[in-house]
MARLUMVO-425382 format. One record per residue (C-alpha): residue number from 1; x, y, z; residue in three letters. Coordinates in steps of 0.25 Angstrom, whole numbers, padded with zeros to 4 digits. Last residue first. Layout:
! residues N
<seq = NUM	x = X	y = Y	z = Z	type = ALA>
...
! end
This chain:
! residues 331
<seq = 331	x = -0092	y = 0057	z = 0037	type = UNK>
<seq = 330	x = -0091	y = 0054	z = 0052	type = UNK>
<seq = 329	x = -0078	y = 0058	z = 0059	type = UNK>
<seq = 328	x = -0084	y = 0070	z = 0066	type = UNK>
<seq = 327	x = -0096	y = 0063	z = 0070	type = UNK>
<seq = 326	x = -0088	y = 0055	z = 0081	type = UNK>
<seq = 325	x = -0096	y = 0042	z = 0083	type = UNK>
<seq = 324	x = -0084	y = 0032	z = 0083	type = UNK>
<seq = 323	x = -0076	y = 0042	z = 0091	type = UNK>
<seq = 322	x = -0086	y = 0045	z = 0101	type = UNK>
<seq = 321	x = -0088	y = 0030	z = 0104	type = UNK>
<seq = 320	x = -0074	y = 0028	z = 0107	type = UNK>
<seq = 319	x = -0071	y = 0013	z = 0110	type = UNK>
<seq = 318	x = -0059	y = 0010	z = 0118	type = UNK>
<seq = 317	x = -0068	y = 0004	z = 0130	type = UNK>
<seq = 316	x = -0070	y = -0008	z = 0120	type = UNK>
<seq = 315	x = -0056	y = -0012	z = 0122	type = UNK>
<seq = 314	x = -0058	y = -0013	z = 0137	type = UNK>
<seq = 313	x = -0070	y = -0022	z = 0135	type = UNK>
<seq = 312	x = -0062	y = -0031	z = 0126	type = UNK>
<seq = 311	x = -0051	y = -0032	z = 0137	type = UNK>
<seq = 310	x = -0062	y = -0036	z = 0148	type = UNK>
<seq = 309	x = -0068	y = -0047	z = 0139	type = UNK>
<seq = 308	x = -0054	y = -0053	z = 0138	type = UNK>
<seq = 307	x = -0052	y = -0052	z = 0153	type = UNK>
<seq = 306	x = -0065	y = -0059	z = 0155	type = UNK>
<seq = 305	x = -0062	y = -0070	z = 0146	type = UNK>
<seq = 304	x = -0049	y = -0072	z = 0153	type = UNK>
<seq = 303	x = -0036	y = -0067	z = 0147	type = UNK>
<seq = 302	x = -0024	y = -0077	z = 0145	type = UNK>
<seq = 301	x = -0016	y = -0066	z = 0138	type = UNK>
<seq = 300	x = -0009	y = -0075	z = 0127	type = UNK>
<seq = 299	x = 0002	y = -0067	z = 0120	type = UNK>
<seq = 298	x = 0003	y = -0055	z = 0111	type = UNK>
<seq = 297	x = 0013	y = -0045	z = 0117	type = UNK>
<seq = 296	x = 0024	y = -0053	z = 0110	type = UNK>
<seq = 295	x = 0019	y = -0048	z = 0097	type = UNK>
<seq = 294	x = 0018	y = -0058	z = 0086	type = UNK>
<seq = 293	x = 0028	y = -0057	z = 0076	type = UNK>
<seq = 292	x = 0031	y = -0072	z = 0074	type = UNK>
<seq = 291	x = 0016	y = -0075	z = 0074	type = UNK>
<seq = 290	x = 0011	y = -0084	z = 0085	type = UNK>
<seq = 289	x = -0004	y = -0081	z = 0085	type = UNK>
<seq = 288	x = -0011	y = -0072	z = 0096	type = UNK>
<seq = 287	x = -0009	y = -0073	z = 0111	type = UNK>
<seq = 286	x = -0023	y = -0079	z = 0115	type = UNK>
<seq = 285	x = -0027	y = -0067	z = 0123	type = UNK>
<seq = 284	x = -0023	y = -0058	z = 0111	type = UNK>
<seq = 283	x = -0032	y = -0065	z = 0101	type = UNK>
<seq = 282	x = -0043	y = -0066	z = 0112	type = UNK>
<seq = 281	x = -0043	y = -0051	z = 0114	type = UNK>
<seq = 280	x = -0044	y = -0049	z = 0099	type = UNK>
<seq = 279	x = -0056	y = -0059	z = 0098	type = UNK>
<seq = 278	x = -0063	y = -0051	z = 0109	type = UNK>
<seq = 277	x = -0061	y = -0038	z = 0102	type = UNK>
<seq = 276	x = -0069	y = -0044	z = 0091	type = UNK>
<seq = 275	x = -0069	y = -0048	z = 0076	type = UNK>
<seq = 274	x = -0054	y = -0052	z = 0075	type = UNK>
<seq = 273	x = -0048	y = -0054	z = 0061	type = UNK>
<seq = 272	x = -0049	y = -0039	z = 0057	type = UNK>
<seq = 271	x = -0036	y = -0041	z = 0049	type = UNK>
<seq = 270	x = -0027	y = -0031	z = 0056	type = UNK>
<seq = 269	x = -0034	y = -0035	z = 0069	type = UNK>
<seq = 268	x = -0048	y = -0033	z = 0074	type = UNK>
<seq = 267	x = -0062	y = -0033	z = 0068	type = UNK>
<seq = 266	x = -0067	y = -0024	z = 0075	type = UNK>
<seq = 265	x = -0064	y = -0009	z = 0077	type = UNK>
<seq = 264	x = -0075	y = -0005	z = 0086	type = UNK>
<seq = 263	x = -0070	y = -0011	z = 0099	type = UNK>
<seq = 262	x = -0056	y = -0006	z = 0096	type = UNK>
<seq = 261	x = -0061	y = 0008	z = 0097	type = UNK>
<seq = 260	x = -0047	y = 0012	z = 0102	type = UNK>
<seq = 259	x = -0038	y = -0001	z = 0101	type = UNK>
<seq = 258	x = -0028	y = 0006	z = 0092	type = UNK>
<seq = 257	x = -0022	y = -0004	z = 0082	type = UNK>
<seq = 256	x = -0008	y = -0011	z = 0084	type = UNK>
<seq = 255	x = -0003	y = -0011	z = 0069	type = UNK>
<seq = 254	x = 0000	y = -0025	z = 0063	type = UNK>
<seq = 253	x = 0012	y = -0034	z = 0063	type = UNK>
<seq = 252	x = 0011	y = -0046	z = 0054	type = UNK>
<seq = 251	x = 0026	y = -0045	z = 0050	type = UNK>
<seq = 250	x = 0032	y = -0033	z = 0057	type = UNK>
<seq = 249	x = 0044	y = -0041	z = 0062	type = UNK>
<seq = 248	x = 0047	y = -0045	z = 0048	type = UNK>
<seq = 247	x = 0049	y = -0031	z = 0043	type = UNK>
<seq = 246	x = 0044	y = -0027	z = 0030	type = UNK>
<seq = 245	x = 0039	y = -0014	z = 0036	type = UNK>
<seq = 244	x = 0025	y = -0012	z = 0030	type = UNK>
<seq = 243	x = 0021	y = -0026	z = 0026	type = UNK>
<seq = 242	x = 0027	y = -0031	z = 0039	type = UNK>
<seq = 241	x = 0017	y = -0022	z = 0047	type = UNK>
<seq = 240	x = 0006	y = -0032	z = 0043	type = UNK>
<seq = 239	x = 0009	y = -0045	z = 0036	type = UNK>
<seq = 238	x = -0005	y = -0048	z = 0033	type = UNK>
<seq = 237	x = -0009	y = -0063	z = 0031	type = UNK>
<seq = 236	x = -0003	y = -0066	z = 0045	type = UNK>
<seq = 235	x = 0002	y = -0079	z = 0049	type = UNK>
<seq = 234	x = 0002	y = -0083	z = 0064	type = UNK>
<seq = 233	x = -0010	y = -0074	z = 0065	type = UNK>
<seq = 232	x = -0015	y = -0063	z = 0075	type = UNK>
<seq = 231	x = -0002	y = -0064	z = 0083	type = UNK>
<seq = 230	x = -0003	y = -0049	z = 0087	type = UNK>
<seq = 229	x = 0008	y = -0044	z = 0078	type = UNK>
<seq = 228	x = 0011	y = -0030	z = 0082	type = UNK>
<seq = 227	x = 0013	y = -0016	z = 0075	type = UNK>
<seq = 226	x = 0014	y = -0003	z = 0083	type = UNK>
<seq = 225	x = 0004	y = 0009	z = 0086	type = UNK>
<seq = 224	x = 0005	y = 0007	z = 0101	type = UNK>
<seq = 223	x = -0010	y = 0006	z = 0101	type = UNK>
<seq = 222	x = -0021	y = 0009	z = 0111	type = UNK>
<seq = 221	x = -0024	y = 0023	z = 0106	type = UNK>
<seq = 220	x = -0020	y = 0030	z = 0120	type = UNK>
<seq = 219	x = -0008	y = 0021	z = 0122	type = UNK>
<seq = 218	x = -0007	y = 0006	z = 0120	type = UNK>
<seq = 217	x = -0012	y = -0006	z = 0112	type = UNK>
<seq = 216	x = 0001	y = -0013	z = 0110	type = UNK>
<seq = 215	x = 0006	y = -0014	z = 0124	type = UNK>
<seq = 214	x = -0009	y = -0011	z = 0128	type = UNK>
<seq = 213	x = -0014	y = -0025	z = 0126	type = UNK>
<seq = 212	x = -0002	y = -0031	z = 0134	type = UNK>
<seq = 211	x = -0009	y = -0043	z = 0142	type = UNK>
<seq = 210	x = 0002	y = -0045	z = 0152	type = UNK>
<seq = 209	x = 0004	y = -0030	z = 0152	type = UNK>
<seq = 208	x = -0010	y = -0027	z = 0157	type = UNK>
<seq = 207	x = -0015	y = -0015	z = 0149	type = UNK>
<seq = 206	x = -0027	y = -0022	z = 0142	type = UNK>
<seq = 205	x = -0030	y = -0030	z = 0154	type = UNK>
<seq = 204	x = -0032	y = -0018	z = 0163	type = UNK>
<seq = 203	x = -0040	y = -0012	z = 0152	type = UNK>
<seq = 202	x = -0049	y = -0024	z = 0151	type = UNK>
<seq = 201	x = -0051	y = -0024	z = 0166	type = UNK>
<seq = 200	x = -0056	y = -0009	z = 0164	type = UNK>
<seq = 199	x = -0065	y = -0014	z = 0154	type = UNK>
<seq = 198	x = -0071	y = -0025	z = 0162	type = UNK>
<seq = 197	x = -0073	y = -0016	z = 0174	type = UNK>
<seq = 196	x = -0080	y = -0006	z = 0166	type = UNK>
<seq = 195	x = -0073	y = 0006	z = 0161	type = UNK>
<seq = 194	x = -0079	y = 0021	z = 0161	type = UNK>
<seq = 193	x = -0081	y = 0022	z = 0176	type = UNK>
<seq = 192	x = -0067	y = 0029	z = 0179	type = UNK>
<seq = 191	x = -0070	y = 0040	z = 0168	type = UNK>
<seq = 190	x = -0056	y = 0046	z = 0170	type = UNK>
<seq = 189	x = -0056	y = 0053	z = 0156	type = UNK>
<seq = 188	x = -0043	y = 0046	z = 0151	type = UNK>
<seq = 187	x = -0044	y = 0032	z = 0156	type = UNK>
<seq = 186	x = -0059	y = 0029	z = 0157	type = UNK>
<seq = 185	x = -0065	y = 0038	z = 0147	type = UNK>
<seq = 184	x = -0054	y = 0035	z = 0137	type = UNK>
<seq = 183	x = -0056	y = 0020	z = 0139	type = UNK>
<seq = 182	x = -0071	y = 0023	z = 0137	type = UNK>
<seq = 181	x = -0067	y = 0029	z = 0123	type = UNK>
<seq = 180	x = -0065	y = 0043	z = 0119	type = UNK>
<seq = 179	x = -0051	y = 0043	z = 0112	type = UNK>
<seq = 178	x = -0054	y = 0041	z = 0098	type = UNK>
<seq = 177	x = -0047	y = 0050	z = 0088	type = UNK>
<seq = 176	x = -0051	y = 0049	z = 0073	type = UNK>
<seq = 175	x = -0047	y = 0063	z = 0070	type = UNK>
<seq = 174	x = -0035	y = 0058	z = 0063	type = UNK>
<seq = 173	x = -0044	y = 0052	z = 0053	type = UNK>
<seq = 172	x = -0049	y = 0065	z = 0047	type = UNK>
<seq = 171	x = -0035	y = 0072	z = 0046	type = UNK>
<seq = 170	x = -0029	y = 0059	z = 0040	type = UNK>
<seq = 169	x = -0040	y = 0059	z = 0029	type = UNK>
<seq = 168	x = -0037	y = 0074	z = 0026	type = UNK>
<seq = 167	x = -0022	y = 0072	z = 0026	type = UNK>
<seq = 166	x = -0023	y = 0060	z = 0016	type = UNK>
<seq = 165	x = -0031	y = 0067	z = 0006	type = UNK>
<seq = 164	x = -0022	y = 0080	z = 0008	type = UNK>
<seq = 163	x = -0010	y = 0072	z = 0003	type = UNK>
<seq = 162	x = -0017	y = 0063	z = -0007	type = UNK>
<seq = 161	x = -0021	y = 0076	z = -0014	type = UNK>
<seq = 160	x = -0035	y = 0083	z = -0014	type = UNK>
<seq = 159	x = -0036	y = 0097	z = -0019	type = UNK>
<seq = 158	x = -0029	y = 0108	z = -0012	type = UNK>
<seq = 157	x = -0031	y = 0118	z = 0000	type = UNK>
<seq = 156	x = -0030	y = 0107	z = 0010	type = UNK>
<seq = 155	x = -0043	y = 0106	z = 0017	type = UNK>
<seq = 154	x = -0052	y = 0115	z = 0009	type = UNK>
<seq = 153	x = -0045	y = 0110	z = -0004	type = UNK>
<seq = 152	x = -0048	y = 0096	z = 0000	type = UNK>
<seq = 151	x = -0062	y = 0098	z = 0003	type = UNK>
<seq = 150	x = -0065	y = 0106	z = -0010	type = UNK>
<seq = 149	x = -0059	y = 0095	z = -0018	type = UNK>
<seq = 148	x = -0066	y = 0085	z = -0010	type = UNK>
<seq = 147	x = -0080	y = 0091	z = -0013	type = UNK>
<seq = 146	x = -0076	y = 0094	z = -0028	type = UNK>
<seq = 145	x = -0072	y = 0079	z = -0030	type = UNK>
<seq = 144	x = -0063	y = 0078	z = -0042	type = UNK>
<seq = 143	x = -0051	y = 0081	z = -0032	type = UNK>
<seq = 142	x = -0055	y = 0069	z = -0023	type = UNK>
<seq = 141	x = -0057	y = 0059	z = -0034	type = UNK>
<seq = 140	x = -0045	y = 0063	z = -0042	type = UNK>
<seq = 139	x = -0037	y = 0063	z = -0029	type = UNK>
<seq = 138	x = -0042	y = 0048	z = -0026	type = UNK>
<seq = 137	x = -0039	y = 0044	z = -0040	type = UNK>
<seq = 136	x = -0025	y = 0049	z = -0039	type = UNK>
<seq = 135	x = -0022	y = 0041	z = -0026	type = UNK>
<seq = 134	x = -0027	y = 0028	z = -0032	type = UNK>
<seq = 133	x = -0039	y = 0022	z = -0026	type = UNK>
<seq = 132	x = -0039	y = 0008	z = -0020	type = UNK>
<seq = 131	x = -0048	y = 0012	z = -0008	type = UNK>
<seq = 130	x = -0045	y = 0000	z = 0000	type = UNK>
<seq = 129	x = -0041	y = -0014	z = -0006	type = UNK>
<seq = 128	x = -0032	y = -0007	z = -0017	type = UNK>
<seq = 127	x = -0025	y = 0001	z = -0006	type = UNK>
<seq = 126	x = -0019	y = 0014	z = -0010	type = UNK>
<seq = 125	x = -0032	y = 0022	z = -0007	type = UNK>
<seq = 124	x = -0032	y = 0015	z = 0007	type = UNK>
<seq = 123	x = -0018	y = 0019	z = 0009	type = UNK>
<seq = 122	x = -0019	y = 0034	z = 0006	type = UNK>
<seq = 121	x = -0025	y = 0038	z = 0019	type = UNK>
<seq = 120	x = -0015	y = 0031	z = 0027	type = UNK>
<seq = 119	x = -0004	y = 0041	z = 0022	type = UNK>
<seq = 118	x = -0011	y = 0053	z = 0030	type = UNK>
<seq = 117	x = -0012	y = 0044	z = 0043	type = UNK>
<seq = 116	x = 0002	y = 0042	z = 0042	type = UNK>
<seq = 115	x = 0013	y = 0030	z = 0042	type = UNK>
<seq = 114	x = 0006	y = 0020	z = 0033	type = UNK>
<seq = 113	x = 0010	y = 0005	z = 0034	type = UNK>
<seq = 112	x = 0007	y = 0003	z = 0049	type = UNK>
<seq = 111	x = 0003	y = -0011	z = 0046	type = UNK>
<seq = 110	x = -0011	y = -0011	z = 0051	type = UNK>
<seq = 109	x = -0013	y = 0003	z = 0044	type = UNK>
<seq = 108	x = -0007	y = 0016	z = 0049	type = UNK>
<seq = 107	x = 0005	y = 0022	z = 0056	type = UNK>
<seq = 106	x = 0007	y = 0032	z = 0067	type = UNK>
<seq = 105	x = -0007	y = 0031	z = 0072	type = UNK>
<seq = 104	x = -0013	y = 0043	z = 0081	type = UNK>
<seq = 103	x = -0022	y = 0048	z = 0070	type = UNK>
<seq = 102	x = -0028	y = 0035	z = 0069	type = UNK>
<seq = 101	x = -0035	y = 0037	z = 0082	type = UNK>
<seq = 100	x = -0046	y = 0027	z = 0078	type = UNK>
<seq = 99	x = -0044	y = 0023	z = 0063	type = UNK>
<seq = 98	x = -0048	y = 0009	z = 0066	type = UNK>
<seq = 97	x = -0041	y = -0002	z = 0057	type = UNK>
<seq = 96	x = -0047	y = -0008	z = 0044	type = UNK>
<seq = 95	x = -0044	y = -0023	z = 0045	type = UNK>
<seq = 94	x = -0033	y = -0027	z = 0035	type = UNK>
<seq = 93	x = -0034	y = -0033	z = 0021	type = UNK>
<seq = 92	x = -0045	y = -0025	z = 0014	type = UNK>
<seq = 91	x = -0056	y = -0031	z = 0006	type = UNK>
<seq = 90	x = -0059	y = -0026	z = -0008	type = UNK>
<seq = 89	x = -0074	y = -0022	z = -0011	type = UNK>
<seq = 88	x = -0070	y = -0013	z = -0023	type = UNK>
<seq = 87	x = -0063	y = -0003	z = -0013	type = UNK>
<seq = 86	x = -0061	y = -0008	z = 0001	type = UNK>
<seq = 85	x = -0068	y = -0017	z = 0011	type = UNK>
<seq = 84	x = -0063	y = -0017	z = 0025	type = UNK>
<seq = 83	x = -0057	y = -0030	z = 0031	type = UNK>
<seq = 82	x = -0061	y = -0036	z = 0044	type = UNK>
<seq = 81	x = -0074	y = -0028	z = 0045	type = UNK>
<seq = 80	x = -0079	y = -0018	z = 0055	type = UNK>
<seq = 79	x = -0070	y = -0006	z = 0050	type = UNK>
<seq = 78	x = -0062	y = 0004	z = 0058	type = UNK>
<seq = 77	x = -0065	y = 0019	z = 0060	type = UNK>
<seq = 76	x = -0068	y = 0017	z = 0075	type = UNK>
<seq = 75	x = -0079	y = 0007	z = 0070	type = UNK>
<seq = 74	x = -0090	y = 0018	z = 0071	type = UNK>
<seq = 73	x = -0081	y = 0026	z = 0062	type = UNK>
<seq = 72	x = -0079	y = 0016	z = 0051	type = UNK>
<seq = 71	x = -0066	y = 0014	z = 0044	type = UNK>
<seq = 70	x = -0067	y = 0005	z = 0032	type = UNK>
<seq = 69	x = -0077	y = 0012	z = 0024	type = UNK>
<seq = 68	x = -0073	y = 0025	z = 0031	type = UNK>
<seq = 67	x = -0060	y = 0026	z = 0023	type = UNK>
<seq = 66	x = -0069	y = 0025	z = 0010	type = UNK>
<seq = 65	x = -0075	y = 0014	z = 0002	type = UNK>
<seq = 64	x = -0083	y = 0012	z = -0011	type = UNK>
<seq = 63	x = -0078	y = 0023	z = -0020	type = UNK>
<seq = 62	x = -0072	y = 0013	z = -0030	type = UNK>
<seq = 61	x = -0058	y = 0018	z = -0029	type = UNK>
<seq = 60	x = -0059	y = 0022	z = -0014	type = UNK>
<seq = 59	x = -0058	y = 0037	z = -0009	type = UNK>
<seq = 58	x = -0071	y = 0040	z = -0015	type = UNK>
<seq = 57	x = -0077	y = 0033	z = -0004	type = UNK>
<seq = 56	x = -0077	y = 0045	z = 0005	type = UNK>
<seq = 55	x = -0077	y = 0043	z = 0021	type = UNK>
<seq = 54	x = -0063	y = 0046	z = 0024	type = UNK>
<seq = 53	x = -0062	y = 0057	z = 0013	type = UNK>
<seq = 52	x = -0074	y = 0065	z = 0020	type = UNK>
<seq = 51	x = -0067	y = 0063	z = 0033	type = UNK>
<seq = 50	x = -0054	y = 0068	z = 0028	type = UNK>
<seq = 49	x = -0060	y = 0080	z = 0022	type = UNK>
<seq = 48	x = -0067	y = 0084	z = 0035	type = UNK>
<seq = 47	x = -0054	y = 0082	z = 0042	type = UNK>
<seq = 46	x = -0046	y = 0090	z = 0032	type = UNK>
<seq = 45	x = -0056	y = 0101	z = 0033	type = UNK>
<seq = 44	x = -0056	y = 0101	z = 0048	type = UNK>
<seq = 43	x = -0041	y = 0102	z = 0049	type = UNK>
<seq = 42	x = -0030	y = 0093	z = 0054	type = UNK>
<seq = 41	x = -0016	y = 0096	z = 0052	type = UNK>
<seq = 40	x = -0010	y = 0088	z = 0040	type = UNK>
<seq = 39	x = 0003	y = 0093	z = 0037	type = UNK>
<seq = 38	x = 0008	y = 0093	z = 0051	type = UNK>
<seq = 37	x = 0004	y = 0078	z = 0051	type = UNK>
<seq = 36	x = -0005	y = 0074	z = 0063	type = UNK>
<seq = 35	x = -0003	y = 0071	z = 0078	type = UNK>
<seq = 34	x = -0014	y = 0068	z = 0088	type = UNK>
<seq = 33	x = -0009	y = 0072	z = 0101	type = UNK>
<seq = 32	x = -0009	y = 0061	z = 0111	type = UNK>
<seq = 31	x = -0023	y = 0056	z = 0117	type = UNK>
<seq = 30	x = -0027	y = 0059	z = 0131	type = UNK>
<seq = 29	x = -0033	y = 0073	z = 0127	type = UNK>
<seq = 28	x = -0042	y = 0066	z = 0117	type = UNK>
<seq = 27	x = -0039	y = 0071	z = 0103	type = UNK>
<seq = 26	x = -0050	y = 0077	z = 0095	type = UNK>
<seq = 25	x = -0042	y = 0081	z = 0083	type = UNK>
<seq = 24	x = -0043	y = 0096	z = 0080	type = UNK>
<seq = 23	x = -0046	y = 0101	z = 0066	type = UNK>
<seq = 22	x = -0041	y = 0115	z = 0062	type = UNK>
<seq = 21	x = -0050	y = 0121	z = 0051	type = UNK>
<seq = 20	x = -0055	y = 0133	z = 0059	type = UNK>
<seq = 19	x = -0040	y = 0137	z = 0062	type = UNK>
<seq = 18	x = -0038	y = 0137	z = 0047	type = UNK>
<seq = 17	x = -0026	y = 0128	z = 0043	type = UNK>
<seq = 16	x = -0014	y = 0133	z = 0036	type = UNK>
<seq = 15	x = -0011	y = 0123	z = 0025	type = UNK>
<seq = 14	x = -0002	y = 0111	z = 0027	type = UNK>
<seq = 13	x = 0009	y = 0110	z = 0017	type = UNK>
<seq = 12	x = 0005	y = 0102	z = 0005	type = UNK>
<seq = 11	x = 0009	y = 0087	z = 0004	type = UNK>
<seq = 10	x = 0014	y = 0082	z = -0009	type = UNK>
<seq = 9	x = 0005	y = 0074	z = -0018	type = UNK>
<seq = 8	x = 0014	y = 0073	z = -0031	type = UNK>
<seq = 7	x = 0021	y = 0061	z = -0024	type = UNK>
<seq = 6	x = 0008	y = 0054	z = -0023	type = UNK>
<seq = 5	x = 0006	y = 0049	z = -0009	type = UNK>
<seq = 4	x = 0012	y = 0036	z = -0005	type = UNK>
<seq = 3	x = 0003	y = 0026	z = 0003	type = UNK>
<seq = 2	x = 0006	y = 0013	z = -0004	type = UNK>
<seq = 1	x = 0000	y = 0000	z = 0000	type = UNK>
! end
């Protein structure tokens, strides 16, 4: 998959921003600052343009799908199927990940093959099983559309280019900030009655060094941003991170996903092979398969039935109902 921009499509210097056009990301006080490129400062016009692009099917070759066809807000911008359907009914190869807090990611896709949110916007266009739309065709469609021509000029003072197309989509998606769950109520807003006994016990299990969930799913976003092999298979059809680096130590390693809103993002794993959180917990409890690159952190846990239930109940506290209902994100 190539994500290279056309050599003729050189970035323009960031234009002065009208004070009334500044877009402020709604970042909780207990989250770190949200960084963005110096040449893609958030504006309301970019945000609205990015939102319109996110839900527009003209981005796909046969006008059948959009970004929003595989990333549904009520599912924390993930999909409900194992593999999403692309242009001409083609079936994807990996499960569509959640876009929850995507602006905090330092790499993108299950194999981390793209380094920025801006470049990520090009990958579906380049993928024959997703949008399958040549870059030149995309720009023709956008610049021959009077509405888009007006919106791009309002946001960037120029017609659509690959550079400003990616900036608009990234500006919109960086707003997908989720930090208002029951977990946040309990730990950050001092609501001591927010958790049930089962949920609190599940949290204690989650942070127990002998179990080790939070060694990978750590920090405010419940991910260390790294790549691990969790013993899903002995032989993986998908080579994972190895496709990007070529290093044998990366064979069948995949990005550690955020657990925020995890109760909404089934099916689970890079290939959507688990339908429920209970199945995920069972997998880790059993210690996984004996792959040569399996993380030493993945080992039999010997949890009781109640403990497994408690862990699942804790994971459900990471659901942010306000996030999935936020009207600002809707088309």
